[in-house]
VMD Tcl script that draws the C-alpha trace (Angstrom):
set ca {
  {-4.35 -10.26 13.35}
  {-3.83 -7.22 15.49}
  {-6.86 -4.97 15.44}
  {-6.59 -1.47 13.57}
  {-8.79 1.14 12.45}
  {-9.42 -0.82 9.18}
  {-10.46 -3.92 10.95}
  {-13.57 -2.36 12.21}
  {-14.44 -1.22 8.70}
  {-14.23 -4.30 6.68}
  {-15.63 -7.81 6.89}
  {-13.83 -10.20 9.22}
  {-12.53 -12.28 6.38}
  {-10.82 -9.29 4.69}
  {-7.19 -8.74 5.22}
  {-5.81 -5.13 5.92}
  {-2.51 -3.64 6.04}
  {-1.58 -0.10 7.24}
  {1.33 2.13 7.05}
  {1.78 5.64 8.60}
  {4.58 6.87 6.19}
  {6.33 5.85 3.23}
  {8.08 2.41 3.11}
  {11.72 3.20 1.91}
  {12.28 -0.17 0.22}
  {8.82 -0.51 -1.35}
  {9.04 -1.60 -4.83}
  {6.49 -1.77 -7.68}
  {5.97 -3.69 -10.88}
  {6.77 -1.75 -14.13}
  {2.96 -2.04 -15.01}
  {2.26 -0.36 -11.67}
  {4.82 2.31 -12.05}
  {3.23 3.61 -15.31}
  {0.13 4.75 -13.48}
  {1.68 7.37 -11.27}
  {4.66 8.11 -13.73}
  {3.69 11.77 -14.24}
  {2.74 12.26 -10.65}
  {4.79 14.23 -8.07}
  {7.37 12.26 -6.33}
  {5.37 12.19 -3.11}
  {2.57 10.50 -5.06}
  {4.92 8.00 -6.56}
  {6.22 7.16 -3.10}
  {2.68 6.86 -1.77}
  {1.79 4.63 -4.61}
  {4.65 2.25 -3.96}
  {3.66 2.08 -0.21}
  {0.03 1.22 -1.16}
  {1.21 -1.59 -3.46}
  {3.65 -2.69 -0.65}
  {0.57 -3.12 1.61}
  {-1.48 -4.74 -0.89}
  {1.19 -7.54 -1.46}
  {1.51 -8.35 2.49}
  {0.74 -11.96 3.05}
  {1.66 -13.17 -0.40}
}
mol new
graphics top color blue
foreach p $ca { graphics top sphere $p radius 0.5 }
foreach p [lrange $ca 0 end-1] q [lrange $ca 1 end] { graphics top cylinder $p $q radius 0.2 }
display resetview
């Protein structure tokens, strides 16, 4: 694992992922899309990027 800011904040056994911008091809499940559905477009893109990071390594 490449050291990042997050690796110093979480236990060694934890997996981390970072993005420094929106992931253009990030996708979310319909259940996840319901959460930010009334939010601004920027927030919906951010939510999709967060879910993209959460799925890394699956």
